C-alpha positions in Angstrom: 2.1 26.5 -58.6 -1.4 24.2 -58.3 -2.1 22.0 -55.4 -4.8 19.2 -55.4 -7.1 17.7 -52.4 -9.2 14.2 -53.2 -10.9 13.5 -50.7 -13.3 9.4 -50.5 -16.0 9.0 -48.0 -14.8 5.5 -46.0 -10.9 4.0 -45.7 -11.9 0.9 -46.3 -11.0 0.8 -49.5 -14.4 0.2 -50.9 -13.7 4.0 -52.7 -11.0 5.4 -54.8 -9.3 9.1 -55.8 -9.2 7.8 -59.1 -11.8 9.8 -60.9 -10.4 12.9 -58.8 -7.1 11.7 -59.4 -7.4 11.5 -63.2 -9.6 15.2 -63.0 -7.0 17.5 -60.8 -4.4 15.1 -62.9 -5.5 17.2 -66.0 -6.0 20.2 -64.6 -2.6 20.4 -65.0 -1.2 20.0 -61.1 2.0 17.7 -60.4 1.8 14.5 -58.5 3.9 15.5 -56.2 1.4 18.2 -54.7 -2.1 16.0 -54.8 -2.5 15.1 -51.1 -5.9 12.9 -50.4 -7.6 12.2 -46.9 -9.8 8.6 -46.8 -12.3 10.0 -44.4 -15.9 11.4 -43.9 -16.6 14.5 -44.1 -18.1 15.5 -41.2 -14.5 13.9 -39.8 -12.4 17.2 -38.2 -9.3 15.1 -38.1 -8.2 15.1 -41.6 -4.6 14.8 -41.7 -4.2 15.4 -46.4 -6.6 18.2 -45.7 -4.3 20.2 -42.8 -0.6 18.6 -45.0 -2.7 20.7 -47.9 -3.3 24.2 -46.3 0.3 24.0 -44.9 1.8 23.6 -48.2 0.4 26.7 -49.8 1.9 29.6 -50.0 0.9 33.1 -51.2 -0.1 32.8 -55.1 -0.4 29.7 -55.3 -4.5 27.7 -55.9 -6.0 25.1 -54.1 -7.7 22.4 -56.6 -10.5 20.8 -55.2 -12.8 18.8 -57.0 -16.1 19.4 -56.0 -16.4 21.5 -53.0 -18.5 19.3 -50.5 -14.6 17.1 -51.3 -13.1 20.9 -49.1 -15.5 22.2 -46.6 -17.8 20.3 -43.8 -21.1 21.9 -44.5 -21.5 25.7 -46.2 -19.2 27.8 -42.5 -16.8 25.1 -42.9 -15.8 25.8 -46.5 -16.7 29.4 -46.6 -14.1 30.1 -43.5 -11.8 27.1 -45.6 -11.5 29.8 -48.2 -12.3 33.0 -46.5 -8.4 31.7 -44.5 -6.9 31.1 -48.4 -8.5 34.2 -49.9 -6.7 35.7 -46.0 -3.5 34.2 -47.7 -3.9 35.1 -51.0 -4.0 31.3 -52.3 -6.7 30.8 -55.3 -9.9 27.6 -54.4 -10.9 26.8 -57.9 -13.5 23.1 -58.6 -13.5 21.1 -61.0 -16.4 20.1 -60.7 -20.3 19.3 -59.1 -22.3 22.8 -58.5 -19.2 24.9 -57.9 -17.7 23.7 -61.0 -15.7 26.8 -62.6 -15.4 28.6 -59.4 -12.4 30.6 -59.6 -11.9 32.7 -56.7 -8.0 34.1 -58.2 -10.4 36.3 -60.9 -13.4 39.2 -59.8 -16.2 37.1 -61.4 -15.3 33.5 -58.4 -15.3 36.2 -55.7 -18.6 37.3 -56.2 -19.3 33.9 -56.1 -18.4 33.0 -53.6 -19.1 36.3 -51.2 -23.0 34.8 -52.0 -21.7 31.3 -51.0 -21.0 33.6 -47.2 -24.3 35.4 -47.6 -25.4 31.7 -47.9 -23.8 30.6 -44.3 -24.2 34.0 -42.8 -28.3 33.7 -43.4 -28.1 29.6 -42.0 -26.4 30.7 -38.5 -28.5 33.8 -38.4 -31.5 30.9 -38.6 -30.4 28.6 -36.4 -29.0 31.3 -34.1 -33.1 31.9 -34.0 -34.7 28.9 -34.5 -32.2 28.3 -30.9 -33.9 31.4 -28.8 -37.6 30.7 -30.7 -37.2 27.0 -29.0 -36.0 28.1 -25.7 -38.3 30.7 -25.1 -41.3 28.0 -26.1 -40.2 25.9 -23.3 -39.6 27.7 -20.4 -43.6 28.8 -21.3 -44.3 26.3 -20.5 -42.5 25.5 -17.5 -39.2 24.2 -18.7 -35.5 25.3 -18.9 -32.4 24.7 -21.5 -30.3 22.5 -21.4 -28.9 18.8 -20.4 -31.7 16.7 -18.7 -30.4 15.8 -14.5 -28.8 13.2 -13.6 -30.9 13.5 -10.5 -34.4 14.3 -10.2 -35.5 15.3 -7.0 -37.7 10.9 -6.2 -33.8 9.9 -7.2 -32.3 12.6 -4.3 -35.0 10.7 -1.4 -34.1 8.0 -2.8 -30.4 8.2 -2.5 -30.8 9.9 1.1 -33.2 7.2 2.1 -30.6 4.5 1.4 -27.2 6.3 2.0 -28.6 7.1 5.9 -28.1 2.6 6.3 -25.2 1.6 6.8 -25.2 -1.8 4.5 -25.9 -0.5 0.9 -22.8 -0.4 -1.9 -23.0 2.5 -3.2 -22.1 1.0 -6.0 -24.8 -0.8 -6.1 -27.4 2.7 -5.8 -25.3 4.4 -8.2 -26.9 1.7 -10.6 -29.8 1.8 -10.1 -30.0 5.7 -10.0 -28.1 5.6 -13.8 -25.2 8.0 -12.2 -21.3 8.2 -11.0 -21.1 8.7 -7.8 -19.5 11.5 -8.2 -23.2 12.5 -9.3 -23.7 11.1 -6.5 -21.9 12.5 -3.7 -22.7 16.2 -4.9 -25.9 15.7 -4.2 -25.4 13.6 -0.8 -23.2 12.8 1.9 -22.5 9.2 3.3 -24.5 9.8 5.5 -27.2 10.9 3.0 -26.7 14.3 3.9 -28.3 17.2 1.8 -25.6 18.6 -0.8 -25.7 22.6 -2.0 -26.6 20.2 -5.5 -29.2 18.7 -3.5 -30.7 21.1 -2.4 -31.2 22.8 -5.4 -32.5 20.5 -7.1 -35.1 19.9 -3.7 -36.1 23.2 -3.7 -36.7 23.4 -8.1 -39.3 21.5 -6.5 -40.7 23.5 -4.2 -43.3 26.1 -5.4 
């Protein structure tokens, strides 16, 4: 059985699925076997696609207008098709760069194998660049990861402020740009250092 999926990026009515619908119907798909989404390809939540993938059975073929209608990115596309292949479900593409791709044929599987290799190449490049960036940062005395909310200067200010009984914690948090939880992880109610605060100041030591 042929099952079709179509997607447009905007849900405000400024884009329609008419072109995709006409192409899918012309490919022999019955109207009741069409699924659609009105959402960005970058969004994880696509109920139409979820329902479509759930409806597919062994021996069925998923038909799409273009490859970019199915995957959020190359890796997601490859993973989706790998899952379909494992379930013995085919994929056909009607237009665009992947026009006439058909994973039910040997030639189509070969072409998609190239896509899979490109996705793996892309992943390895990202890993390599990340490692190189972290190494360069360490060489300059920096480490990767999120910039800490509390700096040594902020910890010292928090100590001094919290030692004063008239200090309002809400005002202090607003000045420091941190949450109450973050503040109390670094200093106690009387301005004494807590483990996180000690670590921030220790990192300052030569």
